[in-house]
N, C-alpha and C positions, 0 to 999 in steps of 0.2 A: 015778743021778739026773741028769736033764737040766734045764737052766735053761729056764724058761718065759718067753719074751720078752713075753708079754701079761700085764698086771697082773691079779691074781685078785680083789683087793678094791678097794673105792672109795678107801681110804686109799692103797694103792699107786698107783692111777691118778692121784690128786691129787698125790702126791709126784713121780711121773714127769712130770706136766705142769709142776710148778714147776722141775724140773731142766731141761726143754726150754726153758722161758721164760728161765731164767737163762743157759743157753748161747747162746740167740739174742740176748739183751741184751748179753752180753759180746762176742759176735761183732760186733754192730752198733757198739758202742763202739770196738772195735778198728779197724773199717773207717773210722769217723769220724776217729779219731786219725790213721790212715794218710793219709786224704784231706787233712786239715789240714796234716800235716807235708810232704806232697809236692805240694801245690797250688802253682801258679806265683805269684810275687809279684803283689800287686794293682797297679793303676794308680797307687796312692798314691805320693807322693814320700817318705813316711815310711820310715825305715830301721827295720824291725821295729816294736816298740811302745815304744821308748825315749822317755822323757819328759824334756824340758829341765829342768835344775835350777832350783829357785826361787832368786831372788837372795838374796845375803847382806845382811842388814839391819844397818847400823851406825848408831850414834847418838852424840850428844854431850850433855852436860849444860849446858843454856843457863842463863845467869844467873850470879849471884855464887856462888862455891864455898861461902860461908858458909850458903847456903840449899839446898845439895845434898840434904840429907835431906828437907826439905819438898818439893822438886822431885821426888825419887824417889817419895815417897808419892803425890803428885798424878799422876805418870805411871803409877804402878801402878794407881791407881783408874781412870784413863782407859782403860788397857789391858784391865782386867777388864771394864769396861762394853762396850768394843768387841768383845771376845772373846765376850761373851754375846749381842751383837746379830748376830754373824757368821752364825748359822744363818739369819737372815732377810735380812741385807744382806751379801753376800759381800765387798764392798769393805772392810768393817770388819775382815776377817781380817788383811790385811797391815798395816793401820793399827794394829791391836792389837800386832802383832809390833814395829812401830816404837816404840810406847809402852813395851812390855816392855824393849826394848833401852835406851831412854832411862832407865827406872827402874833397870836394872842399872848403867849407867854412873854415874848420880847416887849410887846406893847405895855404889859403890866409892869415889867421891870423898868421900862423907860418912863412910866407914869403918863403915857399918852392915851387919854380916854377916847380920843377921836379914832386912833388906829385900833384900839381895843374893840370899840363898837363896830367899826367896819369889818374887822376880821371875824368877830363873833357872828355878825349878821350873815356875812357871806358863807361862813362855815356851817351855820345852821341850815341855810338854803341848800347848800351842796350836800350836806349830810342827809337831808330829807330826800333829795333826788336819788342819791346812791341807795338809801334804804328802800325806796320805792322800786327802783330797778332791780335790786337784789331780790326782794320779795317776789316780784313779778317773774323773774327768770327762774328762781328756785321752784316756784309753783308750776310754771309752764313746763319746766324740765320733768318734774315728777309726774305730772299728768300725761305728758307725751310718752314718757317711759312706760307708764302703767298701761297705756293703750297700744303700745308697740309702734309708736311713730319715732323711729330711730333717728331720722334726719333732724327732726325738730328738737328732739331731746339732745342730740349732739351739739346743735347750734347753741342751745342754752348752756350746756356744759362748758363749751369753749368760752362763752362770755364770762361765766362764773369763775373759771380758772384764771382768766386774765384779770378780772376784778379783784379776786381775793389774793392771788399771788402768794407772797411771803407772809401775809397778815393772818391767814387761817390755814396753816399747812395741813392739819389733819383733815379738814373739809376738802381741800384741794386733792389730797391723796385719795379720799373716798370718791370724789368726782371722777378722777382718772380711772379708778377701778370700775366704776359704773359705766364709764365710756367704753372701756375694753369689753365689758360684759355685753353691752348693747351691740357693739360691733361683732362680737362672737355670735350673738343671736341672729343678727341680720345675715351674717355669712351662712349660718346653718339653714336659714329660711331660703336663701338663694340656691343652695345645693339641692333642695327638694324638688 
């Protein structure tokens, strides 16, 4: 018996078509990975896609140590409110971290393990969210900038400027400069 290279039934033809498409897709994916891995570095001054670390937030418990538990509860409520607003107001993200840190310090002074645990747990969750959002927006901004998608890059820059605010002034300054450069490039393209 010899193998017949031509499919004899519609099912065999459909299966052969799926196999060919799968091989072509795998080949295309391999070529794309090779191109990305071997392409020359972009004109960007960024080394890879590393993201600067967010600043460490430290705090102290203001006021009389006798009122530390009250101050901790107040700071925790304020932190929770800011964390809830963060979705709509990025600048509230870092402010929430400051209030969580204050709630933890005051809870320690007051000796309240319950408040300390709650503030620490909420702070860790919120910090992880901010770090994820920060990393995502920095990466998206850099990629959009490198491929010339000015509007997308500008949206991410705006988010980052609001998020970082006074906490990372040198990064905010650089983002503003990048934003001006992107707008200059877009304006030059429109004049052509």
